[in-house]
Each structure stands twice: as C-alpha cells, then as structure tokens.
C-alpha positions in Angstrom: -14.3 5.4 6.5 -17.3 7.7 7.3 -18.8 8.0 10.8 -21.5 10.3 12.1 -20.2 13.1 14.3 -22.0 12.8 17.6 -19.1 14.4 19.7 -15.8 16.0 18.9 -13.1 13.5 18.1 -10.7 12.7 20.9 -7.9 11.0 18.9 -6.3 11.6 15.5 -7.5 8.1 14.5 -11.1 9.2 15.2 -10.5 12.3 12.9 -9.2 10.0 10.2 -12.2 7.7 10.5 -14.6 10.7 10.1 -13.1 11.7 6.7 -15.6 11.3 3.9 -15.3 8.0 1.9 -12.8 8.2 -0.9 -10.7 10.9 0.7 -7.1 10.4 -0.3 -5.6 10.6 3.2 -3.2 8.6 5.3 -2.2 8.7 9.0 1.4 8.0 9.7 2.8 8.2 13.2 -0.1 10.3 14.2 0.2 12.9 11.4 -2.5 13.2 8.7 -1.3 13.5 5.1 -3.6 14.3 2.3 -2.9 14.1 -1.4 -4.5 15.0 -4.7 -5.8 12.4 -7.1 -3.1 10.6 -9.2 -2.1 11.6 -12.7 -2.8 9.4 -15.8 0.7 7.6 -15.9 0.2 6.6 -12.2 -3.3 5.2 -13.0 -2.1 3.4 -16.1 0.6 1.6 -14.2 -1.8 0.6 -11.4 -4.3 -0.7 -13.9 -1.7 -2.9 -15.7 -0.2 -4.2 -12.4 -3.5 -4.9 -10.6 -5.0 -6.8 -13.5 -1.9 -9.1 -13.8 -1.5 -9.6 -10.0 -5.2 -10.2 -9.5 -5.4 -12.8 -12.3 -2.3 -14.5 -11.1 -3.5 -14.7 -7.5 -6.9 -15.9 -8.5 -5.5 -18.6 -10.8 -3.3 -19.9 -8.0 -5.6 -19.2 -5.1 -3.0 -17.2 -3.3 -5.0 -14.6 -1.4 -6.7 -11.2 -2.0 -5.5 -8.2 -4.0 -6.8 -4.6 -3.4 -6.2 -1.2 -4.8 -6.5 2.3 -3.3 -8.5 3.8 -1.9 -8.8 1.0 0.7 -7.8 1.6 4.3 -5.1 -0.4 5.9 -4.9 0.0 9.7 -1.4 -1.0 10.6 -2.3 -0.3 14.2 -5.5 1.1 15.7 -3.9 4.3 17.1 -1.7 6.3 14.7 -1.1 4.5 11.4 -3.6 4.0 8.6 -2.5 4.0 5.0 -4.0 3.6 1.5 -1.4 1.7 -0.6 -1.8 1.8 -4.4 -1.8 -2.0 -4.5 -1.7 -4.5 -1.7 -1.8 -8.3 -1.4 -2.8 -10.4 1.5 -1.9 -14.1 1.5 -4.6 -16.7 1.9 -3.3 -17.7 5.4 -3.6 -14.0 6.6 -7.1 -13.2 5.3 -8.4 -12.9 8.8 -7.0 -9.4 9.0 -9.7 -8.2 6.5 -12.6 -6.9 8.5 -14.4 -4.4 6.2 -10.9 -2.8 5.8 -7.5 -4.3 6.6 -6.5 -4.4 10.2 -3.0 -5.7 10.2 0.0 -5.9 7.9 -0.4 -6.8 4.2 2.1 -9.3 2.8 2.9 -7.2 -0.3 2.5 -3.4 -1.0 3.2 -1.5 -4.2 3.3 2.3 -4.3 3.5 4.3 -7.5 5.4 7.6 -6.9 3.4 10.8 -7.0 4.7 13.8 -8.8 4.5 16.2 -5.9 6.0 14.2 -3.1 8.2 11.2 -3.9 9.8 11.1 -0.5 6.4 10.2 1.0 6.8 6.7 -0.6 10.6 6.4 -0.7 11.3 7.4 2.9 8.3 8.0 5.1 6.2 5.0 4.0 9.2 2.8 3.4 10.2 3.3 7.0 6.7 2.7 8.2 6.3 -0.5 6.2 9.7 -1.8 7.5 8.7 -0.9 11.1 5.5 -3.0 10.7 7.2 -5.9 8.8 5.6 -5.8 5.4 7.2 -8.9 3.7 7.7 -7.2 0.3 7.5 -3.5 -0.7 7.8 -2.1 -4.2 8.2 1.5 -5.3 7.5 2.3 -9.0 8.7 5.6 -10.6 6.2 6.3 -13.5 8.7 8.7 -15.1 11.7 6.4 -15.3 9.7 3.1 -15.1 12.2 1.9 -12.5 10.9 -0.5 -9.8 12.7 -0.6 -6.5 11.9 -3.5 -4.3 12.5 -4.5 -0.7 12.1 -7.8 1.1 11.7 -8.0 4.9 14.3 -10.2 6.5 15.9 -10.3 10.0 13.9 -7.3 11.1 14.9 -5.0 8.2 14.2 -4.3 4.5 16.9 -5.7 2.2 17.1 -4.4 -1.4 15.9 -6.5 -4.2 17.5 -6.2 -7.7 16.3 -3.1 -9.6 14.2 -3.6 -12.6 12.8 -1.5 -15.4 9.2 -1.8 -16.5 8.5 -4.8 -14.3 8.2 -6.1 -10.7 9.9 -9.4 -10.0 8.2 -10.6 -6.8 10.0 -13.2 -4.8 7.0 -13.5 -2.6 4.6 -14.3 -5.4 7.2 -16.0 -7.5 6.2 -14.1 -10.6 7.1 -11.1 -12.8 4.5 -8.4 -13.5 5.1 -5.9 -16.3 3.9 -2.3 -16.5 
C-alpha cells in the first residue's frame, strides 16, 4: 500500500495508497475510515475460521483465501476495503494483482467493539452494491453469524447460526 510521495495526492484513492503498510484503513464511497487493532476475541475467531476455510479450499482446490490486512479494491476510485476474511474462487483468481482488484466471492467480517454499524450497515450496503456472492457478519460477543447471499441484484438473508458459518457457496460449515 506504500508509495513514495513525489507530489501532493490528487485523489482520495491516492491518499489511501500512500498510507503505510499495515495501516488499518478502508475507503468507502470516497470517505477514509480508520480503526484500531482488533481485540483478542476477534482475533481468535478469525484464526479458527481462516484455518478451517483455508484447509477446506486447499483440499478441494477451490481458490484462494486471505485475511486482513489485505487490500481489496472494489473499484479504482473510491472503494478499497480490508475484509477480515475473503475467498476468491478459482475461476476468478485473475482479480489478484498484488492486491485484489475486483469483487471477492465470499467475505467474512467480525464485528468490532467500537463500531458494529460499520460492518452491519455501511459495508453490507457496499458489498451488496458490488455483488459479493456471500457475506457473513460474526458477532464475537453473542457468537451469532448473520449471512447474506447475493441473488437477483440484492442480498437475501441466510439462516442465522450460532458458533458457525454455514456457507452455501462453499458447501461447508465452519465452526468458531
């Protein structure tokens, strides 16, 4: 994400790309959002999920799995995010060019203590707008997983689950 400053940035995307590597920041509809590092419950859930999803996808040769911080440029002008976990199907791997330049197939966000509406509203709306096939929100306090599948241009709710993600896209259940 780091670029040398040779002139003042002209766009908000240029500002975003100049942030130091590892900066927890996202650009949504041209607005820069920064956040503190996650708490231990958040990290524990990510570790459990990423290990299961990675192993499953490797075993079945389904695609690539990444975890934050890893830039996803949904467009090249005003939207760059760092989802907690993302999956890109084998047939879509061409969108990976150092970072992701396009729309992941599956995104999982673990709610942060300070700003849950960032994931439940702002990012949900953004992911729906860009057509993410499956989006999950995990609440580390209640262990509830809320999922959405993209169909007919909108997100449709998936059945709520506790302590697990039941992914129709991957055809598997992952526990946390």
